[in-house]
C-alpha positions in Angstrom: -16.0 -37.8 -31.6 -16.9 -39.2 -28.2 -20.5 -39.1 -26.9 -21.0 -37.2 -23.7 -23.6 -38.0 -21.1 -26.6 -35.7 -20.8 -26.1 -33.1 -18.1 -28.1 -33.3 -14.9 -29.2 -30.5 -12.8 -26.5 -29.1 -10.5 -26.4 -27.0 -7.4 -27.4 -23.4 -7.5 -29.3 -23.7 -10.8 -26.1 -24.6 -12.8 -26.0 -27.6 -15.0 -23.6 -30.3 -13.8 -20.6 -31.5 -15.8 -21.5 -33.3 -19.0 -18.7 -35.8 -19.0 -15.8 -33.6 -20.1 -13.2 -35.3 -17.9 -13.9 -38.6 -19.5 -14.2 -37.2 -23.0 -10.9 -35.3 -22.9 -8.9 -38.5 -22.7 -9.6 -39.1 -26.4 -8.0 -35.8 -27.2 -5.2 -35.7 -24.6 -2.4 -37.1 -26.8 -3.3 -34.7 -29.7 -3.5 -31.7 -27.4 -0.1 -32.4 -25.9 1.4 -33.0 -29.4 -0.1 -29.6 -30.4 1.6 -28.0 -27.4 4.9 -29.5 -28.2 4.6 -28.5 -31.9 4.0 -24.9 -30.9 6.8 -25.0 -28.3 9.3 -26.1 -31.0 8.5 -23.2 -33.3 7.9 -20.2 -31.0 7.0 -16.9 -32.6 7.1 -13.4 -31.0 4.8 -10.4 -31.2 1.6 -9.9 -33.2 2.5 -11.8 -36.3 2.6 -15.6 -35.7 1.9 -17.3 -39.0 3.1 -20.8 -38.1 1.3 -20.7 -34.7 -1.9 -19.5 -36.4 -1.6 -22.3 -39.0 -1.2 -24.8 -36.2 -4.4 -23.5 -34.4 -6.4 -23.6 -37.6 -5.3 -27.1 -38.3 -6.3 -28.1 -34.7 -9.8 -26.6 -35.3 -10.2 -28.0 -38.8 -13.5 -29.9 -39.2 -15.1 -28.6 -36.1 -18.5 -26.8 -36.4 -17.0 -23.3 -35.8 -17.2 -20.0 -37.5 -13.6 -19.0 -37.8 -12.1 -15.6 -38.7 -8.5 -14.5 -38.7 -7.1 -11.1 -37.8 -6.6 -8.3 -40.4 -3.8 -6.6 -38.5 -2.4 -9.5 -36.5 -2.3 -13.3 -36.6 -5.3 -13.8 -34.3 -7.9 -16.6 -34.6 -11.5 -16.1 -33.4 -13.7 -19.1 -33.5 -17.4 -19.0 -32.7 -19.4 -22.1 -31.6 -23.1 -21.5 -31.9 -25.0 -23.9 -29.6 -28.1 -25.7 -30.6 -30.2 -24.0 -27.9 -30.7 -20.2 -27.4 -28.7 -18.5 -24.8 -26.0 -15.9 -24.0 -22.3 -15.7 -25.1 -19.2 -16.7 -23.2 -15.6 -15.9 -24.2 -12.6 -18.2 -23.6 -9.1 -16.8 -24.2 -5.7 -18.4 -24.9 -2.6 -16.4 -25.8 -0.2 -17.8 -28.4 3.1 -15.7 -28.5 6.5 -16.5 -27.1 9.3 -14.4 -25.6 12.8 -13.3 -26.9 14.5 -15.8 -24.6 17.1 -18.5 -25.5 15.8 -21.8 -24.2 18.0 -23.6 -21.7 15.7 -26.5 -20.6 17.3 -29.3 -22.6 13.9 -30.8 -23.4 13.6 -33.0 -26.5 11.0 -30.7 -27.9 12.9 -27.5 -27.0 12.7 -24.4 -29.2 14.3 -24.8 -32.6 14.2 -21.0 -33.1 17.3 -19.1 -32.0 16.5 -16.4 -29.4 12.8 -17.4 -29.0 11.1 -19.6 -26.4 7.7 -20.3 -24.9 9.0 -19.3 -21.5 5.6 -18.2 -20.2 3.5 -21.2 -21.0 1.4 -19.8 -23.8 2.0 -23.0 -25.8 0.0 -24.8 -23.1 -2.7 -22.1 -23.3 -3.1 -22.8 -27.1 -3.5 -26.5 -26.5 -6.0 -26.0 -23.6 -8.2 -23.7 -25.6 -8.1 -26.0 -28.6 -9.1 -28.8 -26.3 -12.0 -26.8 -24.8 -13.2 -26.1 -28.3 -13.2 -29.8 -29.2 -15.1 -30.7 -26.0 -17.7 -28.0 -26.4 -18.3 -28.9 -30.1 -19.2 -32.4 -29.0 -22.1 -31.1 -26.9 -23.0 -28.4 -29.4 -26.6 -29.6 -29.9 -27.3 -29.2 -26.2 -25.2 -26.0 -25.6 -27.5 -23.2 -24.5 -25.8 -20.2 -26.2 -22.5 -19.5 -28.0 -18.8 -19.5 -27.2 -16.1 -17.2 -28.6 -12.6 -18.8 -28.6 -10.0 -16.1 -28.6 -6.6 -17.2 -29.8 -4.5 -14.1 -29.2 -1.0 -13.1 -30.3 1.1 -10.3 -28.8 0.3 -10.7 -25.1 3.9 -10.2 -24.1 3.9 -7.0 -26.1 2.9 -4.9 -27.9 -0.5 -6.3 -26.9 -2.9 -8.2 -29.0 -6.1 -7.9 -27.0 -6.8 -4.3 -27.9 -6.5 -4.8 -31.7 -8.6 -7.9 -31.5 -11.3 -6.0 -29.7 -11.0 -3.2 -32.3 -11.5 -5.8 -35.0 -14.8 -6.9 -33.5 -13.8 -9.8 -31.1 -16.5 -9.0 -28.5 -19.3 -8.9 -31.2 -18.1 -12.0 -33.0 -21.1 -14.1 -31.9 -23.6 -11.3 -32.6 -23.9 -10.1 -29.0 -21.6 -9.1 -26.2 -20.3 -11.9 -23.9 -21.8 -12.1 -20.5 -18.5 -13.6 -19.1 -14.9 -14.2 -20.0 -12.4 -16.7 -18.6 -8.8 -17.6 -19.2 -6.1 -19.9 -17.7 -2.5 -19.1 -17.2 0.1 -21.8 -16.6 2.8 -21.4 -13.9 6.2 -23.1 -14.0 6.7 -22.3 -10.3 5.0 -20.9 -7.1 2.0 -23.3 -7.4 2.2 -27.1 -7.2 1.4 -29.2 -10.2 -2.3 -29.3 -11.1 -3.5 -26.7 -8.6 -5.9 -23.9 -9.8 -5.8 -20.5 -8.1 -7.5 -17.2 -8.5 -8.8 -14.3 -6.4 -11.6 -11.7 -6.3 -10.8 -8.2 -7.5 -7.4 -7.2 -8.7 -5.5 -10.2 -10.0 -2.5 -8.5 -11.8 -1.2 -5.0 -11.8 -1.3 -2.2 -14.2 2.1 -1.7 -15.7 3.1 1.8 -17.0 6.5 3.3 -17.9 8.2 6.5 -17.0 11.0 7.8 -19.2 12.9 10.8 -18.0 15.6 13.0 -19.6 17.1 15.6 -17.3 18.7 18.5 -19.2 21.5 20.7 -17.9 24.7 22.2 -19.2 27.9 20.2 -19.6 31.3 21.3 -18.3 34.6 20.2 -16.8 34.4 18.0 -13.8 36.8 20.2 -11.9 34.6 23.3 -12.2 30.9 22.2 -11.6 30.0 25.8 -10.7 30.3 26.7 -14.4 28.0 23.8 -15.5 24.5 22.5 -14.6 25.1 19.0 -13.6 22.0 16.7 -14.4 23.4 13.7 -12.5 22.8 14.7 -8.9 19.3 15.9 -9.8 18.5 12.6 -11.6 19.8 10.6 -8.6 17.7 12.7 -6.3 14.7 11.9 -8.5 15.3 8.2 -8.2 15.4 8.4 -4.5 12.4 10.8 -4.2 10.3 8.4 -6.3 10.7 5.8 -3.7 9.8 8.2 -1.0 6.7 9.3 -3.0 5.5 5.6 -3.0 6.0 5.2 0.8 4.6 8.6 1.7 2.1 9.4 -1.1 0.4 6.1 -1.8 -2.1 4.2 0.5 -0.3 1.2 2.0 -3.5 -0.8 1.5 -3.7 0.1 -2.2 0.0 0.0 -3.0 2.3 0.8 -5.9 5.7 -0.3 -7.0 8.2 1.9 -8.8 11.4 0.3 -10.0 14.1 2.3 -11.9 15.6 -0.2 -14.3 17.8 2.0 -16.5 20.1 5.0 -15.7 22.4 6.5 -18.3 24.6 9.6 -18.1 28.0 10.7 -19.2 30.9 9.3 -21.2 34.0 9.9 -19.1 34.8 10.6 -15.4 36.0 14.2 -15.7 33.2 15.6 -17.9 29.9 16.8 -16.6 27.3 15.7 -19.1 24.6 17.8 -20.5 21.9 15.2 -19.9 21.0 12.2 -17.8 18.3 9.7 -18.5 16.5 7.0 -16.6 13.5 4.7 -17.0 11.2 3.1 -14.6 8.3 0.6 -14.5 5.3 1.7 -12.5 2.9 -1.0 -11.0 -0.4 -0.3 -9.3 -3.5 -2.4 -8.4 -6.4 0.0 -8.8 -7.4 2.8 -11.3 -7.3 5.3 -8.4 -3.7 4.5 -7.4 -2.7 4.3 -11.0 -3.8 7.9 -11.6 -2.2 9.0 -8.3 1.1 7.5 -9.4 0.9 9.0 -12.9 0.4 12.5 -11.5 2.8 12.1 -8.6 5.8 10.9 -10.6 5.5 13.8 -13.0 5.3 16.3 -10.1 8.4 14.7 -8.4 10.5 14.8 -11.5 9.6 18.3 -12.6 9.8 19.8 -9.1 13.3 18.4 -8.5 14.5 19.6 -11.9 13.2 23.1 -11.2 14.8 23.2 -7.8 18.2 22.5 -9.4 17.6 25.0 -12.2 17.3 22.3 -14.8 14.6 21.1 -17.1 13.3 17.6 -17.4 11.3 15.8 -20.1 9.1 13.3 -18.3 7.2 10.9 -20.5 4.6 8.7 -18.9 3.7 5.8 -21.1 0.5 3.9 -20.2 0.7 0.1 -20.4 -1.7 -2.7 -19.6 -4.4 -1.7 -17.1 -5.2 -3.7 -13.9 -6.4 -7.2 -14.6 -9.6 -7.1 -12.5 -11.5 -10.3 -11.7 -15.2 -9.9 -11.1 -16.0 -11.2 -7.6 -18.9 -13.3 -8.6 -17.1 -14.8 -11.6 -14.0 -15.6 -9.5 -16.3 -17.4 -6.9 -17.9 -19.3 -9.8 -14.6 -20.4 -11.3 -13.3 -21.5 -7.9 -16.5 -23.5 -7.1 -16.3 -25.1 -10.6 -12.7 -26.1 -10.1 -13.4 -27.6 -6.7 -16.4 -29.5 -7.9 -14.5 -31.0 -10.8 -11.2 -31.7 -9.3 -11.5 -31.6 -5.5 -10.7 -29.2 -2.7 -6.9 -30.0 -2.8 -6.8 -28.8 -6.4 -7.8 -25.2 -5.7 -6.4 -22.4 -3.5 -7.4 -18.8 -3.2 -4.5 -16.4 -4.2 -3.8 -14.2 -1.2 -2.4 -11.2 -3.0 -2.4 -9.9 -6.6 0.6 -10.4 -8.8 2.6 -7.4 -9.8 3.0 -8.7 -13.3 0.7 -7.4 -16.0 -1.6 -9.0 -18.6 -3.6 -7.7 -21.5 -6.5 -10.0 -20.6 -7.2 -6.8 -18.6 -8.7 -5.1 -21.7 -11.3 -7.9 -22.0 -12.1 -7.9 -18.3 -12.6 -4.1 -18.4 -15.5 -4.8 -20.7 -16.7 -8.2 -19.7 -17.0 -9.6 -16.2 -14.8 -12.7 -15.8 -12.0 -14.5 -14.1 -8.3 -14.9 -14.7 -7.2 -18.3 -13.2 -3.7 -19.7 -12.7 -2.8 -23.4 -13.2 0.3 -24.9 -11.6 2.4 -26.8 -14.2 5.6 -27.3 -12.2 7.1 -30.6 -13.3 7.4 -33.5 -10.8 10.7 -33.6 -9.1 11.0 -29.8 -8.9 10.0 -27.7 -5.9 7.5 -25.0 -6.9 9.2 -22.7 -4.4 12.6 -22.9 -6.1 11.7 -23.9 -9.7 12.6 -21.4 -12.5 9.8 -18.9 -12.8 7.8 -18.0 -15.9 10.0 -16.1 -18.4 13.2 -17.8 -17.2 15.2 -19.6 -20.0 15.1 -22.7 -17.8 11.4 -22.5 -17.1 9.7 -25.9 -17.7 6.0 -26.8 -17.8 4.5 -30.2 -17.4 2.0 -30.5 -20.2 0.1 -33.3 -18.4 -2.0 -30.4 -17.1 -3.3 -29.6 -20.5 -6.3 -31.9 -20.5 -7.5 -30.6 -17.1 -7.1 -27.1 -18.3 -9.2 -27.8 -21.3 -11.8 -29.4 -19.1 -12.1 -26.5 -16.8 -12.4 -24.0 -19.6 -15.1 -26.1 -21.3 -16.9 -26.6 -18.0 -16.8 -22.8 -17.1 -18.4 -22.1 -20.5 -21.0 -24.8 -20.2 -22.1 -23.9 -16.6 -22.1 -20.2 -17.3 -24.3 -20.6 -20.3 -26.6 -23.1 -18.4 -27.5 -20.7 -15.7 
């Protein structure tokens, strides 16, 4: 283990960096190797035995209290500092996507139909790196750190079961702050951190609708109850509801992604079905959308003399950054890496994240890190989730440093 310099007093009562940027160089090769190992063997969902084993191997020998999940392949590691203080949580998700990789990388996925297309392999390596760095200053660490290695972020959601299994009490008391990093294959230039105050990502819910009528011959619609025109009207009316029923400064997005009806051109079917994703950026608008879409669907069905089964399925809530913690994360990134390595995110992202469940209970910050490889334009590079998405793992050491520094400074207040 490397020896880190003693921390000096920093601005605003926060202890200055204890040498993490220098110390991480001893671990950089191992962390990148860990990322590539996980990338080659992607696993999907809540049960990731090989990934869990790789994480446990990376943490082996460190002074951590480690528990694994009962209902999922999670890893929770607690570092207890040598000085009294509060608890901070750091999170990294571990699961891959059901995507066939098309990057051509030498360490590309060896598992058919699975790929780390969202950069979670980088998150694993960054969090393992943060654990190593913080273990090296354990004796002087004023408090405890919970390292949350989470499966299932891409669905069905691993944060909730980890919380149910005692994640937030793993160190004996509730965390005062929580932080995570998320790599981007595009949109941000390589090495740049970004975040925002308030809503960072959307709530993502689902609407499933079945319109029920009465089938008949296409030449005699007067003897049937055609569900297709009513279902089409619902799709259009949902868009009107968004533009006329939702505050333009607290918006929502409704996208109908599936529509199914009928089997042949000259038969009126007895039912039509469609499904939509519903995105919102505040609890108030989320509730307004929930009630509004149900009213629209049921009202149109009644107007046509039909019935409709409308199933609203809640998904991840809004990922809400605490304003003070976002400011703190931004200031820390700038002080560590310089002004050119940080940018405020102007608008929330309409994607969703189950870090939201942690941030509902613990003030914290969700931070992006650009990992677009050199030679690619971040504006046109393949996005997260694309089969061609590529991430430059040279950002892993800096990600580990920022996570470790956020924990150190927050505990040192």
